[in-house]
N, C-alpha and C positions, 0 to 999 in steps of 0.2 A: 915292431912297434917300439917307440922310444918313450922313456919315462921322463916327464918334466918335473919342475920343482915341487909341484903339489902332489905328486904321486899318481898322476893320471897318465894313461898311455894314449899315445896318438902317433899315427904314422904320417899324418899330414894335417894341414890347417883345417879346422872343422868347417871352414867356409869355402873350401875348394871343390868339394864333391858336388856333383850335379844331382838334381832330384830325379829319381826314376818315376815312371808313371805307367799306367795301364789304361785301357779303354773301359768306360762304363757308360752305357747308353742312357741311363736315367739317373736322376738325383737320388741320393740316399744319405742318411745319417751314418757316419762312420764311427762305429764303437771303438773306444780307445783300446780295448784289449785286442781288437783286430788290427789296429794300426801298429802296435808295438811289435817289433820282431821277437820271435821266440828266443829265449835265453838258452844257450847251449853250453855244455861243459868246455867246449873248445875255445869259446870267446866269452868269458865271464863278464866282460865290460860292455857287452852289446846294449844293455839297457841303461847305461849311464847317460848323463846329459850331453857329454861330448859326442857320443855316438849319435844321439838324436839330432844334434845340431849339424852333424856331418851330412845329414840327409837334406839339408836346406841349401838353397843357392842365394846369392846376394847380387842385386843389381844396383849400380851406382847412379840412380836417377837418370838413366839414359832412355827410359821408356821402352827399351827393347825387351822382348820375352826372355825369360831365364832358360827356357827350354821349349822346343816346339810342342804344340798341343793341337788337338783336334776337337771337334764337337763331342761333348759328352765326357771329356777327360776329367779325371780327378787325380789329385796328387796322392801318391801312395807312399812314397818314401818319407814324406813329412807328415806332420800331424795337422795339416790345414787342408780343408776341402774348399773347392771353388765352384762358382755358379756355372751354368750351362752357357758358356761364351766360347764360340768357335774361334780357334786359331790364336787364343790369347793365353796369358800365363798368370799365375798367382805367385808372387815372390815376396821375399822380405828385403826391404830396401833400407840401407844404412842411413840413419839420421845423425848419429854421433856415437862416440865410444867412451865408455867409462873404464879408464885404465887404473882404477884404484886397486884392483885385485889382479892376480895373475891366473893363468890356467883356466880352469872351467869357470870360476866365478867371473873372470874378465870376459870370457866368451858369453856367459849367461847375461851379465849386465849389458853388454853391448847388444846382444841379440834382442833383449826385451825392451831396450830403448829404441830399437829400430821401429819403423812403422810399416804396417802391412799395406800393400797396394797391389792392384792388378790393373792392367790396361783395359779400357772398355773396347767395344767392337771397332771403334774408330782410332784406337791407338793412344788415347790420353790416359795417363795414370790416375787412378782413383785411390786416395789414401784414407786409411782409418787410423786416426791418431788418438782416439779416445781410450785406447787400452795400453798406454805406456806403463811400464813398471820400472821405476828408476833404480831400485836396489833390491836385488833378489833376497838379501839377508833380512829385509824387513818383512818378507812374506811369512805368515804363520806356519806354513807347512814345510819351510826350508830348515834343514839342520845346519850344523856349524860349517859344513862343507859347501852349502849352497843348494843342495837338493836332497831328496829323500826317496830313493828307489822308485823312481817313475811317478810318484805322486805329484811332483811339480808339473810334469807334463800333462797329467790329468787336469789339474787346476787351470793351467795356462790355456789348454785347448777348450775347456769349459767356458772360461772367461771370454775368449775370442768368439766361440760359437754363440754364446748368449748375447754378446754385445753387437754382433754384426750379422746374425742369421737373417734378420729381415732385409738388410741391405744386400746380402749375398744372393738371396733368392728373388729379389725384386727385378723386374724386367728392365727398369730404367737404371742407367748408371748412377752411381752415388753422387757424382758431382751435379747431376740434375736434381737430385732430391735435396741436397744441402749445398746451395751455392757458396763457394768459398772465395775469400779475398786474395788467396795466394795462387789461384789458378791463372797461368799466363794467358792473355787474350790470344796470343799467336797460336796456341794449341787449339783454339776454337775455330780456326779458319775452315770454311766449308760446312760448319755446323750452326751458323748464326740463325738461319731460317728455322731450323729444327728447334733451337733453343727458344726463339721468340714465341713459338706456339706452345711452349711448355710452361706450366704454372710457375715452377721455380726457375726455369731457364730464363723466363722474361724478367724475373727479379734480378738475376745475375747480370743480364744485359743492361738493365736500368742502372744498376750499381756501377757498371763499367762506364756508361754514358755520363753518369752523375759526376764522375771524377773530372770530366771536361778535357781529358787528354785528346789532342787532335788525332793521334795515331789510333786510339781506340774508337773514336767517333768515325774515323775514316774506314776502319775495317768493318764496323757494323753497317755503315751507310752503303759501302760497296756491295755487300752481300744481300741487302734487303731492298735496294732501290728498284729492282725489277719485279719485286713482289709487294710493293708498298700498298697497293690497293687491296690485295688479298689480306695483308696483315691488319689493315685498318678495321676490317670487319671481323677479325679473329678475337675470341674472348680474352686471350692473353697478349696476342701480338699488337693490339691497339695501344697497349700501355707502352710498348717499346717505341712505337711511332710517335706517340705523344711526347715521350722524353727526347727522342731524336730531333724533332722539329724545334725543340727548345734550345738545344745545344749546338746544332749544326750551323754551318756558315750560311750566309745569304744565298750564295750560289747553289749550295746543296738543297736549300729549302725551295729554291726555284725549280730545281730538277724534280723534287718530290711533287710539287704542284703540277708540273707539266706531265708527269707520269699518270696522275689520277684524272687529268683532263684530256688525255691523249685520245681516248675513244669516247664516242658520244654517249652521254647519260651515265658514264661510269661514276663520276663524282656525285651525281644525284642519287644513284643506287647506294653509294656509301653513306650519304647523308640520311637516307631512310632507314639505315640499319641502327640497331640499338647501340652497338659498340662503335660503329663507324661515325655516328654523329658526334661522339665525344672527341674522336681523333681529329675530325674536320674542325670542330670549334677550337681545339688547341692550335691547329694550323692557322686559323684565322687570327688568333691572338698574337702570332709571331710574324705574320707577313706585314711588311711596312711599305714596300716600294709600290708606286702607282702601277707599274707593269704587272706585278703579282696580283694586285687587287682587280685590275681589269680582266686578267685571265680568269680569275675565280668567278667574278660576276657574270662574265660572258657564258660561263659553263652552267650556272644555276638559274639565271634569270628566266630562260624559256620555260623552265619547269617550276616556276614560283608557285603556281596553284597547287601542284602535287605536294610540294614541300610544305606550303602553308597549312595544308589540311592533314598533314601527317604528324603523329605524336612525337616522332623523333626529328623529322625534317624541319618542323617549324622553329626549333631552337636555332638552327643555322640561319634562317631568315631573320629572326630576332637579333642575332649577333650582328649581322650585316647592317641592320637598321640602326643599331645603337652605336656602332664603332666606325662605320664608314660614312663618308660625306654624302650629302644629298645628291651631289653630282654623280658620285659612284653608284648610288642606288636609283638613279633616274629611270633606267630601263626596267628595273625590278618593280618600281612603283607603278609604271605604266601597265605592266602585265597584271598587277594586282587590281588596278582601277578597271581594267577591261573585264575582269572576272569578279567584280566586287560582291555581287549577290551570292555567288557560289561559295566564296570564301567566308562571307559574313555569317552564313547559316551553319557553319561547321564549328565544332567544339574548339579545335585548335585554331582554326582560321579566324574566328571572331577576335581572338586575342592578338593575332598577327595584324589584322586590319586596324585595330585600335592603335597599335604601335606604329603602323604606317602613317596614320594621321598625325600622331605626336612627333614623329621624326621626319616630317616633310614640310616644305615651305613653298610659297609662291605657286606657280602653275601646277606643280605635282599635287600639292595639297588641295587646291581648289577643285581639281578634277576628282580626287577621291571623295571629297565632301559632296560634290555635285552628284556623283553616282550613288552615294549612300542616301542622300535626300530623295532622289528620284525613286528609290525602292523602300522608302521609310515605312509606308503602310504595311507592306508584306513583312518587312523585317521586324516591325513592332510586335507582331503576333508570333514570331519565331522564338523557340527556346534559347537560341544563341544570338540571333540577329537583334533582339530587343536591347541587348547590352551595347551593341554598336550605336544604335540610335540614342540611347541614354548618354553614351560617351560624347556624341556630337553636341548634345544639349549642354553637357557639363563644361564645354569649352567657353561658354558664356559670351559668344560673339553675337551681338544683336542681329546682324544680317543673317547669320546661319540659323539662329533660333527662329526668326520670322519666317524664313523659307521652309523650315521644317514644320512649323505649326500650320502653315498654309497647306502643306502637303497632306497633313492629317485632318484638316478641317472637314467636318461632316461625318467623321468616323469615331469621334471621341466616346460616344455612348456604347458603341460596339466594343471598342478597345477597353473601356472601363470595366466591362464584364468578362474580359478575357484574362486568363491566368498570367500571360506574359505582357499583353497590351496594357493591363492596368498599371504595371510598373512604369511604362512609358508615359501614360497620362499623368501619373503622380509627379514624374520628373518634369513634365511640361508645366504643371501648376507651380512647382517650386522654382523653376528657372525663368519663368515668364515675368514680364513687367505687369503693372496694374491693369493696363488696357488689355493685354493678352490674357491675363488671368480672368478678367470679367467675361471675355468672349467665350472662353472654355466653359465657365460655369453656366452662362446663359444657354449655351448649346446643350448642355446636359439637362438643365431644368426644363427646356422646351420640348424635350423628347417625351413621347408617350410612355416610355418605360422609365421615366425619371425616378418614380417611387421604388422601382425594383433595385436601384442602386443601394438603398438604405438597408436592405436585407440580403444583398448578394454577397457571396463568399469572397469575391474580388472587388466588387464595386464599393464595398464599405470602406476599403482602404483609400480609395480615391476621395470619398467624402471626408474621411478623417484628415487627409492632406489639405483639402480645401478649408476645413475648420481651422487648421493650424495657421494658415495664412490670413484668413478672415479679413477681407478688404472690400469696402464699398457696398453699393446696392445689391450686387450679385450675391454677396454673402447673406444679406438680409433676406433675400428671396429664398436662399437655401434653408435658412432657419424656419421660414414659414412652411416649407415642404416637410421638414422634420416634425414640426409641431402637429401637422395634420396626420402624421403616421406614427405618433408616439405609442398608442396601444399595440399596434402591430409590431413595432420595434422592440417593445418590452418582452414580447413572447419569442423573440428571435435572438440567437446568440450573437449574430453579426450586428443586429440593430442595437443591442445592449452595449456593444463596443463603441458605437457612435455616441450614444447617450453618455457613456463614461468619459469620452473625449470632451464633450461639451461641459461636463461638470469640472474638468480640469481647467477650463477657461472661465469658470464661474457662471455658466449658463445652465439653469435647471428647468426641466419640464415636468 
């Protein structure tokens, strides 16, 4: 051994020795006193820092193992332990050198400025840069020479163990847990699909795609295109597809669309999925060419009824109605009109049907309204269908209103005492003209059950709506009916509501 300028002995550079290892089939915490070699009288410098560093090997960012390892291996010659990763290594990689000091201090500074890394099972380096120590002399446990009889090793090992123990024993690689901006995308080839399905991996890919680099977009696109349908319904993968369709080229977007429409009903199944519907809607926001729109509409239109009645699928139908032309939606509207009643009595479907009416014109609209009018009586008594009938009345088209009132004629008294039908009768009174209003009132008053309206839990609202409009002889006849039933109404909660409404109009009984 030769003595250097600082009085320390070394026969070779402390970074030339390879790290020895033994087999260990299970994980274990390595106690520091077991790691340190026993001091002998023959080698008094065995426990100094130079000797400790001689047990470590250095890799120059080449991603290659520092020494061969097998499942269950732990590093024995160094003071670092590694997770259960087969065929991989745990090494110290050089980030930079601090040459302010010579001898051991130089080695120590350089070694502690290095960052710890190990390749994951697929060969990508994972680095831990949170435990850098820039200057060993600043450490409270270091003496003037830069170390203190092994205590430095204890503290360093404890720091690393505390900082990274969770990462070392985690099954997922560190770069999946904490996406980094400095990880080269080329190193992820062959792992894009796996990353896309991981919570943090999908964030990493979104970050890569967000930079807008054609190379990065191309790599991600090439590896996910065959699995795009699978990723669209994945809890994390759908976010990658949403980002991809925003930044990819027109040609790539067409390929994605062709992939999800290649097999029958594949696109429909995606639209019915909680995650898939979001990805499809994002795709719809980005497709612009007539060919792309035609391919999409041809794929979903035959299943318009299923989509319209589904809590997820109806959002896709709404998007098409709002953003595509009437001509593009023509086939879709025909399918909806053919199944008007079935869609109208569904919670989601009634909303879709109203939007179909609003976003259609000409022949397509006339057909929809005609189908709704033909089923108006049944729809008026339905929990959801009554909203469709009210929506038609709210259009304020005289011809449509007249046809609808004609369809309901003779059933107003029954509808007025119905929970849902009463809403339709109220809407008819509000939207009708004077002549139509009078016809409805006379029909109600001529009924043998007319007085029941005054104390009915639903009929009283119809009477209140009639009082609000208060027009012509029909209204006078209604007041006469009320006057005849005042004692009965005063003893009924619903009758008192009608009397209170009359007082608001200045009429007292």
